[in-house]
DOPAMI-107100 format. One line per 4 residues: their letters; for each residue x, y, z negated of C-alpha. Coordinates in Angstrom, 2 decimals, m for minus. Last residue first. Layout:
N
a = X:Y:Z; ...
// end
This chain:
80
samf = 31.27:22.27:8.87; 29.30:25.53:8.98; 26.96:24.34:11.75; 26.02:21.23:9.74
hdky = 25.30:23.30:6.62; 23.14:25.73:8.60; 21.26:22.85:10.25; 20.63:21.14:6.90
etpt = 19.52:24.43:5.32; 17.09:24.97:8.20; 15.82:21.39:7.93; 15.08:22.01:4.25
idhv = 17.11:20.43:1.44; 16.45:17.49:m0.89; 17.48:15.18:1.99; 14.72:12.55:2.31
kkfa = 11.80:14.35:0.64; 13.04:17.63:2.15; 12.70:16.19:5.64; 9.19:14.84:5.00
kyfs = 7.97:18.11:3.47; 9.61:20.28:6.14; 8.16:18.17:8.96; 4.68:18.18:7.41
vrnn = 4.84:21.99:7.24; 6.18:22.40:10.80; 3.32:20.57:12.44; 2.33:17.32:14.08
fgae = 5.69:15.60:13.56; 7.01:13.38:16.32; 10.72:14.22:16.50; 10.11:16.55:19.47
faid = 7.40:18.35:17.50; 9.65:19.03:14.51; 12.61:19.88:16.75; 10.52:22.48:18.59
titm = 9.46:23.97:15.24; 13.07:24.10:14.03; 13.99:25.96:17.21; 16.17:24.31:19.82
lqns = 19.35:26.17:20.83; 21.77:24.23:18.60; 20.68:20.92:20.05; 23.08:18.21:18.86
ellr = 23.07:18.33:15.06; 19.47:19.41:14.56; 18.35:16.94:17.23; 20.11:14.00:15.58
eaee = 18.73:15.00:12.18; 15.24:15.30:13.70; 15.53:11.75:15.06; 16.48:10.50:11.59
vryk = 13.55:12.48:10.12; 11.15:10.81:12.57; 12.58:7.41:11.69; 12.00:7.96:7.97
nifd = 8.59:9.48:8.78; 7.45:6.18:10.26; 8.51:4.21:7.16; 7.02:6.85:4.83
ffsl = 3.63:6.51:6.58; 3.77:2.71:6.57; 4.51:2.81:2.85; 8.05:1.92:1.88
nfhe = 9.63:m0.98:m0.01; 11.39:m2.01:3.20; 10.50:m5.70:3.35; 7.30:m5.83:1.30
nivq = 5.88:m2.44:2.32; 6.78:m2.91:5.97; 5.19:m6.37:5.98; 2.03:m5.03:4.29
sann = 1.72:m2.17:6.78; 2.10:m4.54:9.69; m0.53:m6.86:8.22; m2.94:m3.97:7.71
rgid = m2.46:m2.80:11.28; m3.01:m6.26:12.70; m0.30:m8.35:14.33; m1.15:m9.49:17.84
// end
């Protein structure tokens, strides 16, 4: 059994990300998939489905990765 601190250290060393950023990276990737494939889901529903606890943390994490909001991402995807 690998301890929590050891897991965090391995993630930091191999991915150059904090544990929190590592998890959010995968949550944002799931949100991208949902934004592109589920046109009827609300942004809030997508946030929860991707594993975020609230809309604000979802927006912050998404914007940190993409420099645009999830709404802007969805609008851009729908336009193309």
